[in-house]
N, C-alpha and C positions, 0 to 999 in steps of 0.2 A: 504494500500500500504506500502510495506517495503522499507526503504531507507537506504543506506549505505553512510557514509561520510568518506572521506580520506583527510588528511591534511599533506602536506610536505612543509616546509618552506613557500613559498608564493603561493602554489598551493592548491586550495580547490576544491574537486570533490564531486558530489552527484550523485549516481547511484540508480535507482529504479529497484526493482526486475521485470523481464520480460519486461523491456523497452529498446529499442535500442538507446535511446538518454540519454546523461549525461549532467550535469551542471558542467562545468569546469571554475572556476573563473568567474562565472556569465554569461558564454556563453554556448549556447546549441550546443553540439557536438554529431555527429552521431557515433554509434558503430556498428561493423559488427554483433556482437552477444550480447544479453542482459545478465545481471547478473541473476542468477537463484538460487532458493532454491532446494537443492538436499538432501533428507533424513534429513531435518532440518538444513542443513549447507548452508551458502552463498557461491556460486561459482561466481567468478568475471572473466571478460575477461582479462587475464594476460597481453597480448600484449598491449591492449588499456591502461590499468592502468599504466603499466611501461613506455610506450612511452609518455604518457601525463605528467609523472613526470620527463621526460628528459632522460630516459635511452634508450639504444639501445638493441633490442631484436633480437637474431638470433636463428636458429634451428639447432641442431646437429643431423643429421639423423642417424649417426652411433650409438649414445647412446640414441636417441630419447629423447633429453633433450633440454628444452628452456634455453638459456643462456642470462642473463640480466646483462648488463654492464653500 
């Protein structure tokens, strides 16, 4: 099983490839989509990761861009 760890200030996240649950500061949190391996690269659910770190995520349809603030 592959595991990715993300640390920001006092936030610790652990995501497992192909799992829709994540460990955020020792709590099990559900994700809409799992982290995946695509052509040898790890793809993470951007909205989940960003929002759990305290950012706001919006979608700009005109430019088809995710905006993280």
